[in-house]
N, C-alpha and C positions, 0 to 999 in steps of 0.2 A: 179626676184629681190638674193639680193646676199644676201646668207647663210651669219648664222649666225655664225662666230668662234668659236671655246669649248675653256671655261675658265674653265683652269687646277681646278678654287676657283674661289669662288662669290665673284663679283664684281658689285658697281653700276651699276644701270641699264643706265644711263647716260656717262658709260665706257663702255662698254657693246659697242652700239649703236655708239660709233663714230669711223672713218674711214674716208679714204682717196677718196673724188671721183670726176673724169677726167666729168664730164655727170652731167653739172647743167640745172637746170630749167631757163627759161625766167624770173622768177617771181621776180622782186625789193626788194633788201633786202629794209626796209624802216631807213631814219636816225637816227630814236629812239631805233630798234634793235641792229645800231650800235653800238649809243655810249651804252646800253651796255653793248653791248660784253668788248667794252672801260674802261666801267668803274671793269666792270670784274676785267683784267688784268692790272687794277690799282690799285687793291686791292694784289695780289699776292708780296711773299715776298719777302724781297732783305738784301744784306751786307750793313750794315750800314743804313737802308730801303733808300739808297738812286737811288734806280728805275730808275736806266738805259735807260733802253726803251727805245723809240721812235715805233711811227707808219708817214704810212704817208701812207693812202688809196683814195681812191676813188669807186664810181658806175659809170653801166657805163654810165648812165645822166650829169654824170660828164666828159666830150665826150674829155677836154685835157690834165686833172690829169689822165684820167680812161689810155689817148694812150698815154703818160708818163711811166705809170708803165708796161704796157704790153711793151712797148719798151723796158724795162727792161728788161725780160720772156726774152728764150733759144730757138730759130724756135721750138724745139720738147716738149717745154710747150705749147709756141703759142695759137698752132695745137690743146687744149683740152681748153685753159683756155680759150678762145675767148670770150664762154659763160660765164662764171663765172659771177653776179652783180656785183662783188664787190672786185676788185685787193687791197692786202695790199703789203705795203712793213715794215721788221722787221728790225729797228735797235736799237745802243747801244752807248750809251756817253762813249770814251771808260775809261775814269782819273773821277777820284772824285772830287766832288766837293769843296770837305770843305779844299780839298790841293793839288791839283794838279797832284796826285798821278797816277799811272795805276789801275785798275778797275780789278785783272788777274776775280775776281766772273759777270762781267757783264754779260755774253754770260747762262750762269747758268741762272741767275735772270729774262736774259729776257725768257729763256725757262721756266721760274711759269708762269711769266703773259699769256703766249700763251698757255699753259698749261690753266688754267685760263678761258682764253680768246674760247679757245676750247669745252672744258667741260660746258657753260655756251652757247656758239650757239647750242651744240647739249637738251640742255630745253629749246630748241628755235626754234626746228627740224631744223639748220642748220646743212655747212657741212665746215667743213672744210678742204682744203687742203694746207701743206706746202710746198713751190717747195724751192728746192737748186739753184734751174735750169733757174738763171739770170745772168747778166751783172754787175756786183758792179761800173768798171768803165763807165755804160754809166748811172748807176742812180747821180752817183756822179757831174757829166753833167745834166745832166738833171732835177736834184733840186737843184743842184748848193750846199753843205754839207757844213760842218767848219771841220775837218779835225781830230776836237776828239769824229763826230759820223762815226759812220759806218753803212753799209748797214751788213744784215744777213742774211733774209729767203725772202721772197716771199711768199704768200699765199692764195687760193682760196675761197672767201662763197661764200654761199648763197645755195639754193631749192635745193634736186634733182634733175635729169636730162632724162633723155630716156637712159641709154646705146645705142640705135640705131642710135643715133645724133652719134660718138665719130667712128675712122676708126677702123680695125676689131682689132685689135689687140689690141689696148685698151676698145674693149672692151668686149675679153675675160680677160686679168687683172681687169676690172671692174664691173666679175662677179663673179672671184675667189672668197673661201673662202680665209677671213684673215688667218696668217701662225705666230703665231710666235712661235723665239728659247723656251724651255722649261726653265723653273727659271736653274734649278744648271747648268743650262749655261749661269747663267745671272752670277750667285752668287762669285764667289770671295775666296776658301776654304785657 
């Protein structure tokens, strides 16, 4: 098992439990659980209550949409993400609905929504792995996205799997203790 990281200060168990595995179990994630994750995301804070986040997801049982999401991933991420029971794309609406002005906080607000989704996943014993390695162009083509909807990240969601299913280099990373920069390095004076 992956060793727990050292926390400099006490944080909630759900935050302690969170990490981004690459080995996922074949156990399906039920639609009701996905709805709970999306409900958690829905209640994130956002600038002017705009809620600019959007999601496209599929379970492995939804083969056509899952295949499209999988095709968006970089080859590196395809190596391990193929076992994830759920793939999800995160997107933002880039302009405010009320005045069509650019929403410069949209990415921040999406991050809050994904943070809520991730914490809720921890409560359900699900794990989330966010990915930047994907093709925005492929996403635009496969999903016929409007100009004001911008793909941002991809997410793999599922239950923990066996690290032995991974190639050796990824297995080593899977089992390594998590590290973070010290707080003093993150807070600017």
